[in-house]
CHARMM internal coordinates of N, CA and C (Angstrom, degrees):
IC EDIT
DIST 1 N 1 CA 1.4547
DIST 1 CA 1 C 1.5213
ANGL 1 N 1 CA 1 C 108.63
DIST 1 C 2 N 1.3149
ANGL 1 CA 1 C 2 N 116.39
DIHE 1 N 1 CA 1 C 2 N 139.31
DIST 2 N 2 CA 1.4643
ANGL 1 C 2 N 2 CA 121.85
DIHE 1 CA 1 C 2 N 2 CA -178.28
DIST 2 CA 2 C 1.5146
ANGL 2 N 2 CA 2 C 110.03
DIHE 1 C 2 N 2 CA 2 C -102.45
DIST 2 C 3 N 1.2962
ANGL 2 CA 2 C 3 N 115.47
DIHE 2 N 2 CA 2 C 3 N 64.68
DIST 3 N 3 CA 1.4621
ANGL 2 C 3 N 3 CA 119.35
DIHE 2 CA 2 C 3 N 3 CA -175.17
DIST 3 CA 3 C 1.5239
ANGL 3 N 3 CA 3 C 108.88
DIHE 2 C 3 N 3 CA 3 C -133.15
DIST 3 C 4 N 1.3181
ANGL 3 CA 3 C 4 N 115.48
DIHE 3 N 3 CA 3 C 4 N 122.44
DIST 4 N 4 CA 1.4645
ANGL 3 C 4 N 4 CA 120.97
DIHE 3 CA 3 C 4 N 4 CA 176.67
DIST 4 CA 4 C 1.5238
ANGL 4 N 4 CA 4 C 106.18
DIHE 3 C 4 N 4 CA 4 C -110.61
DIST 4 C 5 N 1.3350
ANGL 4 CA 4 C 5 N 118.04
DIHE 4 N 4 CA 4 C 5 N 97.69
DIST 5 N 5 CA 1.4697
ANGL 4 C 5 N 5 CA 120.82
DIHE 4 CA 4 C 5 N 5 CA -172.07
DIST 5 CA 5 C 1.5252
ANGL 5 N 5 CA 5 C 114.42
DIHE 4 C 5 N 5 CA 5 C -53.87
DIST 5 C 6 N 1.3282
ANGL 5 CA 5 C 6 N 117.46
DIHE 5 N 5 CA 5 C 6 N -41.45
DIST 6 N 6 CA 1.4695
ANGL 5 C 6 N 6 CA 119.06
DIHE 5 CA 5 C 6 N 6 CA -177.96
DIST 6 CA 6 C 1.5250
ANGL 6 N 6 CA 6 C 111.21
DIHE 5 C 6 N 6 CA 6 C -65.18
DIST 6 C 7 N 1.3289
ANGL 6 CA 6 C 7 N 116.70
DIHE 6 N 6 CA 6 C 7 N -41.72
DIST 7 N 7 CA 1.4652
ANGL 6 C 7 N 7 CA 119.34
DIHE 6 CA 6 C 7 N 7 CA 179.42
DIST 7 CA 7 C 1.5220
ANGL 7 N 7 CA 7 C 111.54
DIHE 6 C 7 N 7 CA 7 C -69.19
DIST 7 C 8 N 1.3288
ANGL 7 CA 7 C 8 N 116.61
DIHE 7 N 7 CA 7 C 8 N -41.36
DIST 8 N 8 CA 1.4612
ANGL 7 C 8 N 8 CA 119.01
DIHE 7 CA 7 C 8 N 8 CA -179.81
DIST 8 CA 8 C 1.5220
ANGL 8 N 8 CA 8 C 110.88
DIHE 7 C 8 N 8 CA 8 C -64.48
DIST 8 C 9 N 1.3084
ANGL 8 CA 8 C 9 N 117.34
DIHE 8 N 8 CA 8 C 9 N -40.12
DIST 9 N 9 CA 1.4671
ANGL 8 C 9 N 9 CA 120.56
DIHE 8 CA 8 C 9 N 9 CA 178.74
DIST 9 CA 9 C 1.5212
ANGL 9 N 9 CA 9 C 110.39
DIHE 8 C 9 N 9 CA 9 C -64.59
DIST 9 C 10 N 1.3227
ANGL 9 CA 9 C 10 N 117.09
DIHE 9 N 9 CA 9 C 10 N -40.20
DIST 10 N 10 CA 1.4652
ANGL 9 C 10 N 10 CA 120.19
DIHE 9 CA 9 C 10 N 10 CA 179.44
DIST 10 CA 10 C 1.5220
ANGL 10 N 10 CA 10 C 111.20
DIHE 9 C 10 N 10 CA 10 C -71.32
DIST 10 C 11 N 1.3219
ANGL 10 CA 10 C 11 N 117.09
DIHE 10 N 10 CA 10 C 11 N -35.77
DIST 11 N 11 CA 1.4628
ANGL 10 C 11 N 11 CA 120.74
DIHE 10 CA 10 C 11 N 11 CA -176.12
DIST 11 CA 11 C 1.5223
ANGL 11 N 11 CA 11 C 112.80
DIHE 10 C 11 N 11 CA 11 C -75.30
DIST 11 C 12 N 1.3201
ANGL 11 CA 11 C 12 N 117.01
DIHE 11 N 11 CA 11 C 12 N -35.90
DIST 12 N 12 CA 1.4604
ANGL 11 C 12 N 12 CA 119.49
DIHE 11 CA 11 C 12 N 12 CA -172.26
DIST 12 CA 12 C 1.5194
ANGL 12 N 12 CA 12 C 113.88
DIHE 11 C 12 N 12 CA 12 C -119.80
DIST 12 C 13 N 1.3193
ANGL 12 CA 12 C 13 N 117.69
DIHE 12 N 12 CA 12 C 13 N 4.09
DIST 13 N 13 CA 1.4595
ANGL 12 C 13 N 13 CA 120.61
DIHE 12 CA 12 C 13 N 13 CA 176.03
DIST 13 CA 13 C 1.5223
ANGL 13 N 13 CA 13 C 110.50
DIHE 12 C 13 N 13 CA 13 C -81.22
DIST 13 C 14 N 1.3032
ANGL 13 CA 13 C 14 N 116.81
DIHE 13 N 13 CA 13 C 14 N 137.11
DIST 14 N 14 CA 1.4647
ANGL 13 C 14 N 14 CA 120.30
DIHE 13 CA 13 C 14 N 14 CA -176.86
DIST 14 CA 14 C 1.5235
ANGL 14 N 14 CA 14 C 112.46
DIHE 13 C 14 N 14 CA 14 C -78.09
DIST 14 C 15 N 1.3229
ANGL 14 CA 14 C 15 N 118.06
DIHE 14 N 14 CA 14 C 15 N -11.24
DIST 15 N 15 CA 1.4632
ANGL 14 C 15 N 15 CA 120.75
DIHE 14 CA 14 C 15 N 15 CA -177.58
DIST 15 CA 15 C 1.5262
ANGL 15 N 15 CA 15 C 112.37
DIHE 14 C 15 N 15 CA 15 C -81.71
DIST 15 C 16 N 1.3184
ANGL 15 CA 15 C 16 N 117.72
DIHE 15 N 15 CA 15 C 16 N -7.86
DIST 16 N 16 CA 1.4667
ANGL 15 C 16 N 16 CA 121.51
DIHE 15 CA 15 C 16 N 16 CA -177.64
DIST 16 CA 16 C 1.5259
ANGL 16 N 16 CA 16 C 110.66
DIHE 15 C 16 N 16 CA 16 C -92.41
DIST 16 C 17 N 1.3254
ANGL 16 CA 16 C 17 N 117.39
DIHE 16 N 16 CA 16 C 17 N 148.51
DIST 17 N 17 CA 1.4735
ANGL 16 C 17 N 17 CA 120.49
DIHE 16 CA 16 C 17 N 17 CA 174.44
DIST 17 CA 17 C 1.5342
ANGL 17 N 17 CA 17 C 110.63
DIHE 16 C 17 N 17 CA 17 C -64.95
DIST 17 C 18 N 1.3054
ANGL 17 CA 17 C 18 N 116.70
DIHE 17 N 17 CA 17 C 18 N 154.72
DIST 18 N 18 CA 1.4643
ANGL 17 C 18 N 18 CA 121.76
DIHE 17 CA 17 C 18 N 18 CA -177.22
DIST 18 CA 18 C 1.5303
ANGL 18 N 18 CA 18 C 113.19
DIHE 17 C 18 N 18 CA 18 C -56.96
DIST 18 C 19 N 1.3366
ANGL 18 CA 18 C 19 N 120.17
DIHE 18 N 18 CA 18 C 19 N -43.60
DIST 19 N 19 CA 1.4784
ANGL 18 C 19 N 19 CA 118.20
DIHE 18 CA 18 C 19 N 19 CA 179.22
DIST 19 CA 19 C 1.5315
ANGL 19 N 19 CA 19 C 113.17
DIHE 18 C 19 N 19 CA 19 C -62.15
DIST 19 C 20 N 1.3159
ANGL 19 CA 19 C 20 N 117.32
DIHE 19 N 19 CA 19 C 20 N -35.35
DIST 20 N 20 CA 1.4705
ANGL 19 C 20 N 20 CA 120.81
DIHE 19 CA 19 C 20 N 20 CA 178.30
DIST 20 CA 20 C 1.5205
ANGL 20 N 20 CA 20 C 109.69
DIHE 19 C 20 N 20 CA 20 C -67.18
DIST 20 C 21 N 1.3249
ANGL 20 CA 20 C 21 N 117.30
DIHE 20 N 20 CA 20 C 21 N -43.49
DIST 21 N 21 CA 1.4708
ANGL 20 C 21 N 21 CA 120.71
DIHE 20 CA 20 C 21 N 21 CA 177.83
DIST 21 CA 21 C 1.5224
ANGL 21 N 21 CA 21 C 110.82
DIHE 20 C 21 N 21 CA 21 C -61.31
DIST 21 C 22 N 1.3391
ANGL 21 CA 21 C 22 N 116.16
DIHE 21 N 21 CA 21 C 22 N -43.04
DIST 22 N 22 CA 1.4632
ANGL 21 C 22 N 22 CA 120.35
DIHE 21 CA 21 C 22 N 22 CA -179.93
DIST 22 CA 22 C 1.5271
ANGL 22 N 22 CA 22 C 111.03
DIHE 21 C 22 N 22 CA 22 C -61.54
DIST 22 C 23 N 1.3248
ANGL 22 CA 22 C 23 N 116.93
DIHE 22 N 22 CA 22 C 23 N -48.00
DIST 23 N 23 CA 1.4664
ANGL 22 C 23 N 23 CA 120.37
DIHE 22 CA 22 C 23 N 23 CA -179.82
DIST 23 CA 23 C 1.5246
ANGL 23 N 23 CA 23 C 111.89
DIHE 22 C 23 N 23 CA 23 C -64.03
DIST 23 C 24 N 1.3159
ANGL 23 CA 23 C 24 N 117.39
DIHE 23 N 23 CA 23 C 24 N -38.21
DIST 24 N 24 CA 1.4667
ANGL 23 C 24 N 24 CA 120.42
DIHE 23 CA 23 C 24 N 24 CA 178.34
DIST 24 CA 24 C 1.5262
ANGL 24 N 24 CA 24 C 110.84
DIHE 23 C 24 N 24 CA 24 C -66.37
DIST 24 C 25 N 1.3221
ANGL 24 CA 24 C 25 N 117.21
DIHE 24 N 24 CA 24 C 25 N -38.53
DIST 25 N 25 CA 1.4719
ANGL 24 C 25 N 25 CA 119.85
DIHE 24 CA 24 C 25 N 25 CA 177.66
DIST 25 CA 25 C 1.5149
ANGL 25 N 25 CA 25 C 111.16
DIHE 24 C 25 N 25 CA 25 C -66.79
DIST 25 C 26 N 1.3265
ANGL 25 CA 25 C 26 N 117.18
DIHE 25 N 25 CA 25 C 26 N -38.36
DIST 26 N 26 CA 1.4719
ANGL 25 C 26 N 26 CA 120.74
DIHE 25 CA 25 C 26 N 26 CA 176.98
DIST 26 CA 26 C 1.5295
ANGL 26 N 26 CA 26 C 109.72
DIHE 25 C 26 N 26 CA 26 C -65.81
DIST 26 C 27 N 1.3280
ANGL 26 CA 26 C 27 N 117.49
DIHE 26 N 26 CA 26 C 27 N -38.27
DIST 27 N 27 CA 1.4665
ANGL 26 C 27 N 27 CA 120.75
DIHE 26 CA 26 C 27 N 27 CA 178.31
DIST 27 CA 27 C 1.5241
ANGL 27 N 27 CA 27 C 110.48
DIHE 26 C 27 N 27 CA 27 C -64.60
DIST 27 C 28 N 1.3272
ANGL 27 CA 27 C 28 N 117.44
DIHE 27 N 27 CA 27 C 28 N -39.99
DIST 28 N 28 CA 1.4668
ANGL 27 C 28 N 28 CA 120.52
DIHE 27 CA 27 C 28 N 28 CA 177.18
DIST 28 CA 28 C 1.5261
ANGL 28 N 28 CA 28 C 110.94
DIHE 27 C 28 N 28 CA 28 C -65.02
DIST 28 C 29 N 1.3260
ANGL 28 CA 28 C 29 N 117.01
DIHE 28 N 28 CA 28 C 29 N -40.90
DIST 29 N 29 CA 1.4639
ANGL 28 C 29 N 29 CA 120.51
DIHE 28 CA 28 C 29 N 29 CA 178.95
DIST 29 CA 29 C 1.5287
ANGL 29 N 29 CA 29 C 110.77
DIHE 28 C 29 N 29 CA 29 C -65.16
DIST 29 C 30 N 1.3212
ANGL 29 CA 29 C 30 N 116.65
DIHE 29 N 29 CA 29 C 30 N -41.69
DIST 30 N 30 CA 1.4582
ANGL 29 C 30 N 30 CA 120.60
DIHE 29 CA 29 C 30 N 30 CA 178.42
DIST 30 CA 30 C 1.5232
ANGL 30 N 30 CA 30 C 110.82
DIHE 29 C 30 N 30 CA 30 C -64.55
DIST 30 C 31 N 1.3140
ANGL 30 CA 30 C 31 N 116.91
DIHE 30 N 30 CA 30 C 31 N -40.82
DIST 31 N 31 CA 1.4613
ANGL 30 C 31 N 31 CA 121.11
DIHE 30 CA 30 C 31 N 31 CA 178.53
DIST 31 CA 31 C 1.5273
ANGL 31 N 31 CA 31 C 110.53
DIHE 30 C 31 N 31 CA 31 C -62.68
DIST 31 C 32 N 1.3269
ANGL 31 CA 31 C 32 N 117.06
DIHE 31 N 31 CA 31 C 32 N -42.12
DIST 32 N 32 CA 1.4647
ANGL 31 C 32 N 32 CA 120.73
DIHE 31 CA 31 C 32 N 32 CA 178.78
DIST 32 CA 32 C 1.5289
ANGL 32 N 32 CA 32 C 110.74
DIHE 31 C 32 N 32 CA 32 C -64.62
DIST 32 C 33 N 1.3289
ANGL 32 CA 32 C 33 N 116.96
DIHE 32 N 32 CA 32 C 33 N -40.69
DIST 33 N 33 CA 1.4580
ANGL 32 C 33 N 33 CA 120.68
DIHE 32 CA 32 C 33 N 33 CA 178.99
DIST 33 CA 33 C 1.5254
ANGL 33 N 33 CA 33 C 111.23
DIHE 32 C 33 N 33 CA 33 C -63.35
DIST 33 C 34 N 1.3148
ANGL 33 CA 33 C 34 N 116.89
DIHE 33 N 33 CA 33 C 34 N -46.60
DIST 34 N 34 CA 1.4652
ANGL 33 C 34 N 34 CA 121.00
DIHE 33 CA 33 C 34 N 34 CA -179.68
DIST 34 CA 34 C 1.5230
ANGL 34 N 34 CA 34 C 110.40
DIHE 33 C 34 N 34 CA 34 C -63.58
DIST 34 C 35 N 1.3178
ANGL 34 CA 34 C 35 N 117.10
DIHE 34 N 34 CA 34 C 35 N -38.50
DIST 35 N 35 CA 1.4651
ANGL 34 C 35 N 35 CA 120.51
DIHE 34 CA 34 C 35 N 35 CA 178.68
DIST 35 CA 35 C 1.5279
ANGL 35 N 35 CA 35 C 110.87
DIHE 34 C 35 N 35 CA 35 C -64.09
DIST 35 C 36 N 1.3389
ANGL 35 CA 35 C 36 N 117.32
DIHE 35 N 35 CA 35 C 36 N -45.13
DIST 36 N 36 CA 1.4647
ANGL 35 C 36 N 36 CA 120.50
DIHE 35 CA 35 C 36 N 36 CA 178.20
DIST 36 CA 36 C 1.5270
ANGL 36 N 36 CA 36 C 111.14
DIHE 35 C 36 N 36 CA 36 C -62.78
DIST 36 C 37 N 1.3146
ANGL 36 CA 36 C 37 N 116.05
DIHE 36 N 36 CA 36 C 37 N -38.71
DIST 37 N 37 CA 1.4583
ANGL 36 C 37 N 37 CA 120.34
DIHE 36 CA 36 C 37 N 37 CA 178.17
DIST 37 CA 37 C 1.5244
ANGL 37 N 37 CA 37 C 110.60
DIHE 36 C 37 N 37 CA 37 C -63.44
DIST 37 C 38 N 1.3152
ANGL 37 CA 37 C 38 N 117.22
DIHE 37 N 37 CA 37 C 38 N -41.73
DIST 38 N 38 CA 1.4618
ANGL 37 C 38 N 38 CA 121.19
DIHE 37 CA 37 C 38 N 38 CA 178.80
DIST 38 CA 38 C 1.5238
ANGL 38 N 38 CA 38 C 111.10
DIHE 37 C 38 N 38 CA 38 C -66.90
DIST 38 C 39 N 1.3147
ANGL 38 CA 38 C 39 N 116.99
DIHE 38 N 38 CA 38 C 39 N -39.86
DIST 39 N 39 CA 1.4610
ANGL 38 C 39 N 39 CA 120.03
DIHE 38 CA 38 C 39 N 39 CA -179.66
DIST 39 CA 39 C 1.5210
ANGL 39 N 39 CA 39 C 111.73
DIHE 38 C 39 N 39 CA 39 C -69.82
DIST 39 C 40 N 1.3157
ANGL 39 CA 39 C 40 N 117.92
DIHE 39 N 39 CA 39 C 40 N -27.99
DIST 40 N 40 CA 1.4603
ANGL 39 C 40 N 40 CA 120.98
DIHE 39 CA 39 C 40 N 40 CA 179.46
DIST 40 CA 40 C 1.5266
ANGL 40 N 40 CA 40 C 110.64
DIHE 39 C 40 N 40 CA 40 C -61.87
DIST 40 C 41 N 1.3139
ANGL 40 CA 40 C 41 N 117.78
DIHE 40 N 40 CA 40 C 41 N -31.58
DIST 41 N 41 CA 1.4629
ANGL 40 C 41 N 41 CA 121.22
DIHE 40 CA 40 C 41 N 41 CA 178.92
DIST 41 CA 41 C 1.5240
ANGL 41 N 41 CA 41 C 112.07
DIHE 40 C 41 N 41 CA 41 C -68.75
DIST 41 C 42 N 1.2994
ANGL 41 CA 41 C 42 N 117.94
DIHE 41 N 41 CA 41 C 42 N -20.62
DIST 42 N 42 CA 1.4587
ANGL 41 C 42 N 42 CA 121.59
DIHE 41 CA 41 C 42 N 42 CA -176.61
DIST 42 CA 42 C 1.5236
ANGL 42 N 42 CA 42 C 113.14
DIHE 41 C 42 N 42 CA 42 C -94.54
DIST 42 C 43 N 1.3311
ANGL 42 CA 42 C 43 N 116.97
DIHE 42 N 42 CA 42 C 43 N -0.04
DIST 43 N 43 CA 1.4614
ANGL 42 C 43 N 43 CA 121.89
DIHE 42 CA 42 C 43 N 43 CA 178.73
DIST 43 CA 43 C 1.5286
ANGL 43 N 43 CA 43 C 108.82
DIHE 42 C 43 N 43 CA 43 C -128.66
DIST 43 C 44 N 1.3293
ANGL 43 CA 43 C 44 N 117.86
DIHE 43 N 43 CA 43 C 44 N 74.84
DIST 44 N 44 CA 1.4645
ANGL 43 C 44 N 44 CA 119.90
DIHE 43 CA 43 C 44 N 44 CA -172.76
DIST 44 CA 44 C 1.5257
ANGL 44 N 44 CA 44 C 114.25
DIHE 43 C 44 N 44 CA 44 C -65.08
DIST 44 C 45 N 1.3213
ANGL 44 CA 44 C 45 N 118.98
DIHE 44 N 44 CA 44 C 45 N -22.13
DIST 45 N 45 CA 1.4584
ANGL 44 C 45 N 45 CA 120.58
DIHE 44 CA 44 C 45 N 45 CA -177.85
DIST 45 CA 45 C 1.5221
ANGL 45 N 45 CA 45 C 111.67
DIHE 44 C 45 N 45 CA 45 C -111.88
DIST 45 C 46 N 1.3132
ANGL 45 CA 45 C 46 N 117.31
DIHE 45 N 45 CA 45 C 46 N 30.65
DIST 46 N 46 CA 1.4621
ANGL 45 C 46 N 46 CA 120.90
DIHE 45 CA 45 C 46 N 46 CA -177.72
DIST 46 CA 46 C 1.5271
ANGL 46 N 46 CA 46 C 111.94
DIHE 45 C 46 N 46 CA 46 C -95.14
DIST 46 C 47 N 1.3118
ANGL 46 CA 46 C 47 N 117.90
DIHE 46 N 46 CA 46 C 47 N 15.27
DIST 47 N 47 CA 1.4534
ANGL 46 C 47 N 47 CA 120.58
DIHE 46 CA 46 C 47 N 47 CA 177.60
DIST 47 CA 47 C 1.5129
ANGL 47 N 47 CA 47 C 114.44
DIHE 46 C 47 N 47 CA 47 C 90.40
DIST 47 C 48 N 1.3015
ANGL 47 CA 47 C 48 N 117.48
DIHE 47 N 47 CA 47 C 48 N 15.39
DIST 48 N 48 CA 1.4646
ANGL 47 C 48 N 48 CA 120.11
DIHE 47 CA 47 C 48 N 48 CA 179.27
DIST 48 CA 48 C 1.5124
ANGL 48 N 48 CA 48 C 109.56
DIHE 47 C 48 N 48 CA 48 C -90.08
END
COOR INIT
IC SEED 1 N 1 CA 1 C
IC BUILD
């Protein structure tokens, strides 16, 4: 599962200040990008 509870709570919880939510959302996006990049190495014939 690709779920980081602390980051998701910070990114989408209404109790957090806007800058904290923004940074948490950017961290989630960066994590997703790095994960896709890592998975691309494991599929050599997937059209990359």
